[in-house]
N, C-alpha and C positions, 0 to 999 in steps of 0.2 A: 343560088344554091348554097347550102351551109358548108362551113369548113369541114374537112374530113370526108365529105361525100365524094369529091373527086378522087381522093386517095382510095376510097372503098371501091369505086367503079374501076379505077386503074388496076387494082388488084384482081378484080373479076376478069378484066380483059386479058391480063397476063396469064391467069390460070385457065382461061377458056371455059369458064363455068357459066351456066345460066342463072346461078344463084349469087346474089350480091354478098361479098364478104365484108365483114365489119372492119373498121379501121384498126382495131386491135383484136386480131383473130384468136389470140391466146385467151382472151377473156370471154368473148361472145362469138362463137363460130357459127356463121349463118348456115353452112352446109350441115352442121350437126342437127340443126332444128328445121331444116327444109324451108328456109325463108324464101318465098317465091315473089316477093315484091322488091322494088328498088326505087330510089329517089327519082330516077329518070322516068319511070313508068307509072308511079303511084303517088299522086298528089292528094293530100288528105286535108279536109276541113273538118274540124271537131266541133259539132253542134251540141252543146252540153248545158245542163242546168248546174253549173259549176258552184261548188261550195267546199269549204275546208273539211278535211277528215272524212270525206265521202269517197265512194269508188270513182266518182268523176275526177277527183284530185289525183288518184292513183293512175287513172287512164291518161290524164294529161302528162304525168311523169313518164309513163311507158312510151307515149308518142314522142316526147322530147328526146328520149334516149334512142328510139328507133330512127328518128330524124338525124341525130348525131352519128349513128352507125351507118347511115346511108340506106336503110331499109325502106324508108318513105321520105317524102318531102312534105313537111307539115306547113301548109300554107297559112293557117291562122285558126283562131278560136272564135266561135260565135256563141252568144249566150241565149239560152232558151228557158221557157218554163219547163217543169213545175217546181223548181227549187225555191227561190225567192225572187224578188224583182230582178229583171235582167241587168239593170244598172248595177245592182249590188253584186251580182255574179261576176260582172266584168271587172269590178274593183278587186274581187278576190282572185280572179284569174291573173290579173296584172301583178298583184302582190306576189303570187306564187312564181310567176315568170321572173320577176325581179330578184327574188330570193335565190333562185337557182342559176342566175346569170344568163337567162335566155330572153333578153330584151329585144331580140330580132323577130320574135313571134308576135304578130299583130292580133288585137282583140277587137271584135265588132259586136255592138249591142243589138240584140234581137228585139222582139216585140213582147209586151206583157199581155196583149189581148189575143185570146185564141180565136180561130175562125169560127168556133162554136158561138162566139159572142160572150158578153159578160152576164151570163145567166145567173151567176153566183151573187149578183147584186140584187136579185129578186128574192127577198127574204121569205116571202110567202111560198114561192116555188121550192126553195131549199128546205123549208120546214115541212111542206106537204109530203115530199118524197125522201126526207132525211138524207139529202144529198151531201156528199163530202165536199167541203170547201177547203182547198189546199192552201198552204201558206202563201204561195205566190199570188193566189187569187185575193186573199185577205190583204196582202201588202199592196196589190195594185189598186185596191179601194182606199187604202190609207198608207201612203209612202212613209209615214213616220211611225208606222205600226211596230211594236216590239218584235213581232214575228219576223219582220224583214231583216233586222240586223242581229238578232240574238243567235241565229244559226251560223253567223260568221265566225264564231269562236275566236281564233287568233287573228282573224282578219280585221277586227275592230268595228266600231259603230259606223254605219253608212250615213253620210250626209249628202242629200240630193244635189247640193251645190258645190261641195268640195270633197274630192277624194284625198283624204289625209294620209293614207297609209302607203302610198306609192308615188314615185315621181313619174311613173308611166301613165299615159292617158289612152283611153280607147280611141279607135279610129272614128272619123266623122261619118263615114258611110254606114248605111244600114246593113245589117247582117245579110239580108236576102240579096241586096245589090252586090255585095262582095261575092256571094256565091255565084251569081250570074257572070260577073266579070272574070272570075277565075276559070269557070267552065269555058267561057269564050276564048280565054287565053290559052288554055290547055285542053282542047277538045279530046274526049275519049280517055283522059288520064285522071280526072278528079273523082275521088271517092268521098261521099258524104258519110261521116260517122255520126248517126243521129242517136244520141244517148240521152236525149231529153224529149220534150214535146216536138212534134214535127212541123210546127207552125212556120218557122223561117224557110224551110225547104218548100213547103206548100206555097208560100207567097212567091218564092222564086219561080215555081212552076206556073203559077197563074200569070206572072208578068212576062215570062218568056216560054212560049209553047215548045221551043226546042231544047229547053234546059235539061230535062231528064234524059233524053236520048243522047245528049252530047256528053254526059258524065261517063265514068267507068262503072257506076253503080252506087247503091246506097246500102249501108249496113245499119240495122236498127237494134237498139236495146228496147224491147217493147212489151207486147201483150202476153198475158198468160194464155198459152196455146196448148191444150192437152194433146198428148201424143196419140190418144185413141180417136181423135177427130171430133170430139164433142165440143160444145160451146165453151168459149173462154171469156176473158175479160181484158180490157185495155190496160189494166194495171196502172202503175204510177205515172209513167211517161205517156203512154198512148191515150189513156182515159182523160188526160188533161186537155186534149184537143182532138177528139175523134174525127171531126170533119177534116182536119189537116192530114191525119193519117190516111184517110180514104183518098184524098187528093194525090198523095204520094203512091199509095198502092195501085191506083189506076193510071199512073203515069208510065211513060215508056222508058223506064230505066233499063239499061242492058242487063243488069243483075240486081236482084233484091234479096238480101239475106237478113233473117230475123233471129236474134238471140232472145228467146222468151224468158220471162221472169223465173220459170221453173229451174233454170240453170243455177240459180243461187243456192239450190239445195245441195249441189255437188262441188261448187267452187267457193270454198270458205277459207278466208285468211285466218291463220292461227299465229300464236306467238312464236312458235318454232320457225315459221316462214319469215315472220317479221324480224326475228333476230338475224336471219341471214341477210335480209334486205338492208338493214341499217348498219351492217358490218362492212359495207363497201366503202370505197374512197371517192365515189362519184359525188358530184354536187347534189344530185337527186337523193342519194343515200343519206347524205348529211342533212338535207332538208327534211326528209321523212323522220329521221331520228329526232331532230329538233322539234318538229311540229306534232308528230303522232305517237312517238314511242312511249311517252309517259303513260298513255292510256293502257298500254299493254303491261307496263311495269306495275301499275296499280292493280290490274286485274289480269293475271297471266292466263286465266282460263277463258277469257272472252274470245269471241270469234266475230268476224265481219264478212258479210256476204259480198262477193265480188262480181256483181252482175256486169257492170259496164266494161270492166277490164277484159272480159272475154272477147269483146268486139274486135279490138285491134289484133288480138292473138289469132282469131279466126281469119282475119284479113291477111295476115302476114305468113301464117304457117299452113302448109297444105296437109300436114299429118296430125294436126291436133284434134280435129273433129272426130267424134265417135258415132253419135246417133243423129241422123239428119234425114229429112224427107221434104219433098216439094208439097206445098199446100197453097190453096187459093183462099183469100179471106176478105172480109169487110167488117167494119165496125158500125154499130148503131149510132147514128148522129142525132137522133131525136132527144131533145132535152127532157129528161124525166127519169124514171126509175131504171130504164134500160140503156141509158147513155154509156157508151163505151163497151157494151157487150160485143164480143167477137164471135162471128160465125165463120167457120172454116170448112173447106172441102178438100178431099183428096182428088188427085188429078182426074180419075175416071168419072167423077161425078161433078166436076167443077162447072159453074156457069161460064158460058163461052166468052164473056166480056172481061173476066177477071184475069189478072196477070200472075204468073207463078212466083212464089216466094220460097226460097230455100230456108227451112227452119232447122236450127241446130239446137238439139236438146241436151247434149252432153259432150264434154271434151275429155281427152286423155289428161288426167290430172298430173301425172309425172312429167309429161312433156310441157304442159301448161306452166306449172310452177317452176320447173327447172329453167325454162326460157325466161320467165319474168324475173326471177332472181338474178340470173346472169346478166340480163339486159339492164336492170335497174342499178346494179352494182358496178358495172363496167365503166371505165373511163375511155373517152374517144378523142 
């Protein structure tokens, strides 16, 4: 357990509250934001297509701060499609962790090959249906491809044999094996935050039939899911491995929560918010100022969608969600023009074999941004 967590928990015991207090309550007051998780009860695995300057990077920073505050216990990071190659993502994650002084967080490499198979290697199929071949797919076919390391920005060029930018190394265990081990060690406490393709989690399910039921649940950043119940689409993350998504949707997770891609329309990072984030004294604030702030100085009117960062906020806060409903869903797995198309049902018309998914379409932006700014800027 990380330092300060014991202090946070001790404060909770003294105050007799069900809500975990931060180590520095003057900066981030858990009671103010109705934080309902704790390091004792909520163990988190971040499964992400990690890259610099993306919302994945900000999500990692939020989780590191939440871990330091005692709101969660961040067990580790696993890398997933569809960003770039998972080895490259691991290098970037390790570089970020080293820069903010969180070398205690392990990183595990996922798989580059979706359960859907490497259909993108079939040029005739891709051409026939004008299918989108994502960067991670191109890079898996050619590890030295420009597309693999160009997106690393400040992370530097990736060399498959030498990770030059960090003294940290990824763990030897495969991502899915790490997931299984942690769930076995902490039954009923591990939450999977799936903000990339669901391949690693699906492989864990296929290798351990009790895996899903022994977690505390799974939270997805996934498909486009229209509120009116009409057909949607797997979007960037889910469409990268539709078969893996279905494996997860059909598994016996105690809880499944989906943050659909539509939420990006209402959770947008602006320079005003970024100014507040980089004004803090935390190592995370300093890191974000060094890594990302120049882009906002160059273009003060730019905005950035914050899809992934909504996921930990919904996990930790019980008052941030505004619009939500239970849906039942599946994705088309057939490789062709309909790959990744999402079919959803409301509860009264749902096929009997599907599992319920809580879909969150909007959050309270005042609570959301106030919490994120306070958390990212606080020292623990």
